[in-house]
C-alpha positions in Angstrom: -5.7 -23.9 -4.7 -6.7 -22.5 -1.5 -9.2 -24.7 0.8 -13.2 -23.8 1.1 -13.8 -22.2 4.7 -14.9 -24.5 7.2 -16.4 -22.6 9.6 -19.1 -19.4 9.4 -17.0 -16.4 9.5 -17.8 -14.0 12.4 -20.3 -11.7 10.7 -19.3 -7.6 11.0 -22.3 -5.0 11.3 -22.4 -2.4 8.4 -22.9 1.2 9.9 -23.4 3.0 7.5 -22.6 2.9 3.0 -23.3 5.3 -0.2 -22.4 5.4 -3.4 -22.7 8.0 -6.4 -23.0 7.3 -9.8 -24.2 8.8 -12.9 -28.1 8.4 -11.2 -27.1 11.2 -8.7 -25.3 11.7 -5.2 -26.3 9.0 -2.5 -28.7 6.1 -1.5 -32.2 8.0 -2.4 -30.8 8.7 -6.1 -29.3 5.3 -6.5 -33.2 3.8 -5.1 -34.9 5.9 -7.1 -33.8 5.1 -10.3 -33.4 1.4 -10.1 -37.5 1.6 -8.9 -38.3 3.9 -12.1 -35.8 2.2 -14.3 -34.4 5.8 -15.3 -30.9 5.2 -16.5 -27.8 7.3 -16.2 -26.4 6.5 -19.4 -25.5 9.1 -21.9 -24.2 9.5 -25.1 -20.5 10.1 -24.7 -19.6 14.1 -23.9 -16.3 13.0 -22.0 -13.2 13.8 -23.8 -11.8 16.3 -26.7 -12.9 16.1 -30.1 -12.1 12.8 -31.1 -13.9 11.2 -28.0 -15.2 7.7 -29.0 -18.8 7.4 -30.3 -20.5 4.8 -27.3 -22.4 5.8 -23.9 -21.2 6.5 -20.4 -22.2 6.5 -17.1 -20.8 10.0 -16.3 -21.5 12.3 -12.5 -22.7 15.2 -12.9 -21.1 18.6 -11.3 -17.0 17.1 -10.2 -16.2 20.0 -12.6 -17.6 22.5 -10.5 -16.4 20.4 -7.4 -13.0 21.5 -6.3 -11.4 19.8 -3.5 -11.4 22.1 0.3 -8.1 24.0 0.2 -6.6 21.7 3.0 -7.1 19.0 0.9 -5.7 20.8 -2.8 -2.4 18.3 -3.0 -4.6 15.6 -3.6 -6.7 17.4 -6.5 -7.5 15.4 -9.4 -11.0 14.1 -10.6 -11.1 11.2 -9.1 -10.2 12.5 -5.7 -13.4 14.7 -6.1 -15.5 11.7 -6.3 -14.2 10.7 -3.6 -14.5 13.7 -1.3 -18.3 13.9 -3.0 -19.2 10.7 -2.1 -17.9 10.7 1.4 -20.4 13.7 2.2 -23.5 11.6 1.8 -25.8 9.4 4.2 -24.4 10.2 7.2 -20.8 8.5 6.1 -18.6 11.1 7.8 -21.0 10.9 10.9 -20.6 6.8 11.5 -16.5 7.3 10.7 -16.2 9.7 13.4 -18.1 7.6 15.7 -16.0 4.4 15.0 -13.1 6.5 15.6 -14.8 7.9 19.3 -15.5 4.3 19.8 -12.2 2.7 18.8 -9.5 5.6 18.3 -8.9 6.7 14.8 -5.5 4.1 14.8 -7.4 1.2 15.2 -10.2 1.9 12.1 -8.9 0.7 9.0 -9.3 2.4 5.2 -9.4 0.2 2.9 -9.8 1.3 -0.8 -10.2 -0.4 -4.2 -9.5 1.3 -7.6 -8.6 0.1 -11.2 -7.0 3.5 -12.3 -7.3 5.7 -9.4 -5.9 9.2 -10.9 -4.5 7.8 -13.8 -6.5 11.0 -15.5 -4.7 13.7 -13.3 -1.6 11.4 -15.3 -2.9 11.7 -18.8 -3.2 15.5 -18.4 0.3 16.0 -16.6 2.0 14.4 -19.8 0.1 16.6 -22.5 0.9 19.9 -20.7 4.3 18.8 -20.3 6.4 21.8 -20.1 9.2 22.6 -22.6 12.6 24.3 -21.3 13.5 25.4 -24.5 15.6 23.5 -27.6 18.7 24.7 -26.7 18.0 24.6 -22.6 19.3 20.8 -22.0 16.7 21.1 -19.8 14.3 17.9 -19.2 10.8 18.3 -20.2 8.4 18.7 -16.9 4.9 18.2 -15.2 3.3 21.6 -15.0 3.5 23.1 -11.8 -0.3 22.6 -10.6 0.5 18.6 -11.4 3.8 18.4 -10.2 2.6 16.7 -7.0 3.3 13.2 -6.9 1.1 11.7 -5.2 -1.3 11.6 -7.2 0.4 10.0 -9.7 0.9 6.6 -7.7 -1.9 3.7 -7.2 -2.4 4.8 -3.6 -3.8 8.2 -4.8 -7.1 7.1 -3.4 -6.3 5.4 0.1 -4.0 8.7 0.9 -6.8 11.3 0.0 -9.2 9.2 1.7 -7.0 8.5 4.7 -6.3 12.3 5.3 -9.8 13.5 4.4 -11.1 11.4 7.3 -8.5 11.9 10.3 -8.2 7.5 10.3 -5.3 6.5 11.1 -5.1 2.8 11.1 -3.9 0.4 8.4 -4.3 2.1 5.2 -4.3 -0.5 2.0 -5.3 0.3 -1.7 -6.6 -2.8 -3.4 -6.1 -2.8 -7.4 -7.5 -6.0 -9.1 -9.5 -4.6 -12.0 -13.0 -4.6 -11.6 -13.1 -6.7 -8.0 -11.0 -3.9 -6.5 -14.2 -3.2 -4.6 -15.6 -6.0 -3.7 -12.1 -7.2 -2.6 -11.8 -4.2 0.0 -14.7 -6.4 2.2 -13.0 -9.4 1.9 -9.5 -7.4 3.2 -11.3 -5.4 6.1 -12.7 -8.7 7.5 -9.4 -10.1 7.5 -7.7 -7.2 9.2 -10.5 -7.1 11.7 -10.8 -11.0 12.3 -6.5 -11.0 12.6 -6.9 -8.2 15.5 -5.2 -5.3 13.6 -8.3 -3.0 13.5 -11.8 -2.9 15.4 -13.4 -1.1 12.0 -12.6 -0.3 8.8 -14.1 2.1 6.0 -13.9 0.1 2.8 -14.7 1.6 -0.6 -14.0 2.2 -4.2 -13.9 5.3 -6.7 -12.9 5.1 -10.0 -13.4 7.7 -12.6 -13.7 8.2 -16.6 -10.5 8.7 -18.4 -8.7 8.2 -22.1 -7.2 5.1 -20.9 -9.9 3.3 -19.6 -12.3 4.5 -22.8 -9.7 4.1 -25.7 -8.2 0.8 -23.7 -11.2 -0.9 -23.7 -12.0 0.1 -26.9 -8.8 -1.1 -28.5 -10.3 -4.6 -27.0 -13.3 -4.3 -29.2 -15.8 -4.2 -25.8 -17.2 -0.8 -26.2 -20.8 -0.6 -27.2 -21.9 2.1 -29.1 -25.3 1.8 -27.8 -26.2 1.7 -24.3 -25.3 -1.5 -22.5 -27.3 -4.6 -22.7 -26.2 -7.2 -20.2 -27.5 -10.7 -21.0 -29.3 -9.8 -23.9 -29.1 -11.8 -27.1 -27.8 -9.2 -29.0 -25.4 -7.6 -26.5 -22.2 -6.1 -27.9 -19.8 -4.8 -25.7 -20.2 -2.7 -22.2 -20.3 1.0 -21.5 -18.0 2.3 -19.2 -18.5 4.6 -16.7 -17.5 6.2 -12.9 -18.6 6.1 -9.2 -17.3 6.1 -5.8 -18.8 4.5 -2.6 -18.0 3.7 0.7 -19.0 1.7 3.9 -18.2 1.5 7.6 -17.4 -1.9 9.0 -17.3 -3.1 12.5 -16.8 -5.8 14.6 -20.7 -6.9 15.9 -21.7 -5.6 19.8 -22.6 -7.9 22.5 -26.5 -9.0 21.4 -27.2 -6.7 18.2 -30.4 -7.8 16.9 -31.2 -5.0 14.1 -29.1 -4.1 11.3 -27.3 -4.8 8.3 -24.5 -7.2 7.9 -21.3 -8.6 6.1 -22.2 -12.1 6.3 -19.4 -14.1 3.5 -16.6 -13.4 0.9 -15.0 -15.6 -1.4 -12.0 -14.9 -3.8 -10.6 -17.2 -6.7 -8.1 -16.3 -9.6 -8.7 -18.1 -13.0 -4.8 -18.0 -13.9 -6.7 -18.6 -17.2 -6.1 -15.6 -19.6 -5.1 -11.8 -19.0 -8.4 -10.8 -20.2 -11.0 -13.3 -20.2 -12.5 -15.3 -17.8 -12.3 -19.3 -17.7 -14.8 -20.8 -20.2 -16.7 -22.6 -17.8 -16.8 -20.5 -15.2 -14.7 -22.5 -12.7 -13.2 -19.9 -10.2 -16.5 -17.5 -10.3 -18.1 -20.9 -9.0 -15.4 -21.3 -6.3 -15.9 -17.5 -5.0 -19.4 -17.8 -4.7 -19.2 -21.6 -2.9 -16.5 -20.3 -0.6 -18.9 -17.0 0.0 -21.8 -19.1 1.0 -19.6 -21.5 3.1 -18.5 -18.5 5.0 -21.8 -16.6 5.5 -22.8 -20.5 6.5 -25.6 -20.4 4.4 -27.2 -22.6 1.4 -27.5 -21.2 -2.3 -31.5 -21.7 -2.0 -31.3 -19.1 0.8 -30.2 -15.7 -1.7 -33.1 -14.0 -2.6 -31.2 -11.6 -4.9 -27.6 -11.8 -6.8 -26.3 -8.9 -8.2 -24.1 -10.0 -11.0 -21.0 -8.9 -12.4 -22.8 -9.4 -16.0 -20.8 -6.4 -18.1 -22.8 -7.3 -21.8 -19.4 -8.4 -23.1 -20.7 -11.6 -25.4 -18.3 -14.0 -23.6 -18.7 -12.6 -20.5 -22.0 -12.4 -19.5 -23.0 -16.6 -21.1 -20.0 -17.6 -18.4 -21.5 -16.3 -15.6 -25.6 -17.1 -16.5 -23.0 -20.4 -16.8 -21.7 -20.9 -13.4 -24.7 -19.2 -11.7 -27.1 -22.2 -13.3 -24.7 -24.6 -12.1 -25.4 -23.6 -8.2 -28.9 -21.8 -7.9 -32.2 -22.7 -8.6 -34.6 -21.5 -11.2 -36.3 -19.0 -8.8 -33.5 -17.1 -7.7 -33.4 -13.5 -9.0 -30.1 -12.3 -10.7 -29.9 -9.3 -12.8 -27.2 -6.8 -14.1 -27.4 -3.2 -13.1 -24.6 -1.8 -15.4 -27.4 -0.7 -17.8 -28.2 1.6 -15.0 -24.9 3.1 -13.9 -22.8 1.8 -16.8 -19.5 0.2 -16.0 -17.8 1.4 -13.4 -14.5 -0.8 -13.2 -13.0 -0.8 -9.8 -15.9 1.1 -8.5 -18.4 -1.3 -9.3 -17.3 -3.5 -6.6 -18.6 -1.3 -4.0 -21.7 0.8 -5.7 -23.4 -2.9 -6.7 -22.4 -4.2 -2.9 -24.6 -1.1 -1.9 -27.6 -2.0 -4.4 -27.7 -5.6 -3.0 -27.7 -3.6 0.7 -31.0 -1.8 -0.4 -32.5 -5.0 -2.0 -32.6 -6.1 1.6 -33.5 -3.0 3.3 -36.2 -2.1 0.9 -37.1 -5.6 -0.5 -36.6 -4.0 -4.2 -34.9 -6.5 -6.5 -33.4 -5.2 -9.6 -33.5 -6.8 -12.8 -31.4 -6.1 -15.8 -31.9 -2.1 -18.0 -31.9 -1.8 -21.7 -32.1 -5.7 -22.4 -35.4 -7.2 -24.0 -34.1 -10.6 -25.6 -33.0 -13.6 -23.4 -30.0 -15.2 -24.6 -30.5 -18.8 -24.8 -27.8 -19.5 -23.2 -28.6 -17.7 -20.2 -30.4 -19.6 -17.5 -33.9 -18.7 -16.3 -32.1 -17.1 -13.1 -31.0 -14.3 -15.1 -34.3 -11.4 -14.7 -34.8 -8.1 -16.7 -38.2 -7.1 -14.9 -37.7 -5.7 -10.9 -39.1 -7.5 -8.4 -40.6 -6.6 -5.0 -40.1 -8.9 -2.1 -38.4 -9.5 1.5 -35.0 -11.3 1.3 -32.8 -12.4 4.3 -29.8 -12.7 2.1 -28.1 -10.8 -0.8 -25.5 -11.4 -3.1 -22.5 -9.4 -5.5 -20.4 -11.0 -8.1 -17.4 -8.5 -9.2 -15.5 -10.2 -11.6 -12.0 -8.9 -13.0 -9.3 -9.4 -15.7 -7.2 -12.7 -15.5 -10.3 -14.0 -13.7 -9.5 -12.4 -10.8 -13.0 -13.3 -8.4 -14.9 -11.7 -5.7 -18.1 -12.6 -4.2 -20.2 -11.2 -1.4 -22.6 -12.1 0.9 -25.0 -9.5 2.8 -27.4 -10.5 5.4 -29.6 -8.8 8.2 -29.5 -9.2 12.0 
């Protein structure tokens, strides 16, 4: 087991951040929906006639938003959502400013995704060309989908690199649902090692058959809108989202702005899809994040929980949280608003944590009404409004792949 950090890490400035979800495009849409407790979930309208009877968090407008012609080699639903999200909240301007300060070669690209462009691969296989029964020719992908880059896990990272003109280290993190939380940790290490001076981090995952039917095969998909931490929860609601943040070394004397203050990572090595029953890996990730931030658990004002609304995961996460935090912590899951966006969950919920630091809105847990006796008093259903100094985000993936982030104000 890796030893816990012995001293705080150098804080990193967050120059810009954004997320596009089923709630709308950019931070304002996200903030409005959180405050008004408006869910983005809808009855499943994605897929063909045999689509699942469930609820999803679908981003509107992707079908009508093709990529610019100069980027058509990366055309697919996942990269469309990446492009849409890149246009929000001054993200592109912040990237341009980082390039002006450091040069494109010194700005890294670190992207997280669970399934990348697999939706395009699914479509390609359903449309295989037929050379004819006696032609002897192998069946091939249709011409419009015969683009190898979109059929790899690195499709997203390669697209973002070309879309932004960045030429620093380009890395794809694919660790299931912790992917776009781990990008913050990876970027911090690249900058600390001197391999970059700034980084564009983010994550994108879009709905596709593999995701919907795969989770359904695990008996994890709820037929109703998900209810995280509710005593009567039965499963998750899947969603899609894209989000980004620009991280940079702090300039001397900075006294304002948001910062990445700490990260923690662990691996349960317990089960392919189930977390450790005592939440030991989750606790280790949270403890390491606090240690790198140089703060005590009592200083955290808001914790965005992974909270998928599956029976086992919620109770185990709540157990881990109760073992570390006092009853006064405000902790909630926002998946009732957005759905579980898989590899994009880390960036979306980091954006929510950053919004909590900026505007004092601490989301509760949407759709849930009956507290689970197995969950501690830290789990809140109602929103709250108060200023906080530190916010955390938990992201846990299959195989007990855990990541926790601490954000703060300068």
